[in-house]
N, C-alpha and C positions, 0 to 999 in steps of 0.2 A: 143651585143644588145639583144640577147635572154635572158641573165641573168638579164639585166635591166628590161625587160618586166615582168619577173617572180617576181621581187621585187615590181614593180610598181602596178601590178594588185591587190594584197591584200591591199595595201595602198589605192588605189582608192575605193575599196569596203568599207573599214573602214571609209573613208571620207564621202562617200555617205550614209552609215548607220547613221552617226552622223547628217547629214543634214536631213535625214528622220524624226528624232525625233523632229526637229524644227517645223514640219508641223502637229504635233499631236494637236488636239483640246484640249483646257484646260478642266480640269474636272469641273463638275457642282455641286453646292451644293446638298447634299442629296446622292451623290454617296458613296458606301461603300469603306472603306480604301483599301481593297484588290483590288478593281477595279482601284482605283487611282494609287496604286503601280504597278499594271500590266501595266497600260498605260504609266506612267512616269518613271518607273524603280526604282532602289534602291536610296533612298534619301541620301544626303551627311551627314545629321544628323537627329536624332529623339529626340525630347524633350518631356518628359512626364509632362504635365501641370495638375493642379488640375481640369481643365475643360475638358481635353482630350489630345490626342496626337497631336503633331505638327511636320510635316515633312518638312525639309529644302532641297531645291533643289538649291544648289549654282552652279554657272557656272564656278568655278575655280578661281585660283589666279589672273588672268587677266580679269576675267569676270566682267561685270558691272551689272549683274542681279542676284538676288536671289529670288526664289519663295518659299513662305511658304503655306503649305496645313494644315489647322487647322481643327481638328475633334472634335466632341462632345463625351460625354461618351459612346454613342451608336456606335462609330466608323463610323459615317456618316459625310461626308465633310460639314463643315460650311462655309469655305472661302478658296479661292486660289488666291494669289495675289503676284505681284512683289513688293518687299519691299524697294529696294534701289532706292528711289526717294524722292522728297520733302515731300509728305504726310507721308512716312515711317519714315524719319528723324524727322519730327515734333512730332512724338509720344514720342520721347526721351525728358525728362524734366531735364534741368540742375538743380542740387541741390536735385533731387528727385530720378531719375532713377538709378538703380544699374547695375553692369556688367551683372547679370543674366537677368534683364529686357531688356538690349540691345541685348543680345544673343537671347532671345526669340522673339524679335521684328525684328531684322535685320539679324540674323544668324551669322555665324562665320565671323570674319574680314579677309580682304585680307592679312593684315600684322599687327604686333604689335611692339611697341617700348616703350622705357622708357626715359623720360626727367629727368635727375638727378637734375638739379638746382630747378625746381619747384616741383620735386618729383611726377610726374604724369605718369601713364601708358597710352599709346595711342593705340587705335584700329582704324585702317584705312580701309575704304571701297571705292572701285572704283565704280563709277556710271556715268550715263549720265545725267548731270544737264539739266533740261528742255527738256530732250530727245535729246539733241544736243551736249553739251560740255563734253569732257572727263575730269572727275573731281574725286576728292577724298574728302571724308568726314572723318575728324579726330575727334574721340570721346575721350576726356581726363578724366581719372578717378583718384581720390585721392587714398591714401593708404587704405581707407575703402571700395573702389569699388564703390563710388558715382560719377556720372557724374558731372564734374566741368566746363567743357567748350566743345563747339563743334566748329570746324573751317572747312571750305571747301576751296578748291582751285583747280588749274589745276592738272591733273594727270601727275607727272613727267615722267612716263614711256611712255606717249603719246605726250609729248612735242616735238616740232621740235627742233632738235639740230643744232646749227649754229656755225661754227668755223671761226674766223677772224684772219688773219695772219698779 
């Protein structure tokens, strides 16, 4: 019992530390990049755009939220938003957007795959559709890296599994 308590205590502190970061107020436009990184921690990716840096805060492979902090050339925050939602996906234009555009708009995908018959690369993103349904958005690219199709559906990892005998 004593050994179990020794193991459980550090795990409890780790969980509580993770929960504490959820209650951090979002950064406000105009804040310097150093202050944003001090508050939010290390980003999952940093993209250097012509307009300034963009910091990605992805919530992991099973996470349904990715936050993008966009900075101007002066390293002041321009915007901070959750991008895995209907408005975020609407920024992707079929026949126009590239893989780089998608990466800068939505961040890294949850998973990638390849469909050999239509010869399309697929980037999949978990998200909460309408803030309620566990869903996945699949962005399909041709061999030139242009978006050819987008499809959404239920997240298979969150689907209820039923077995009938």
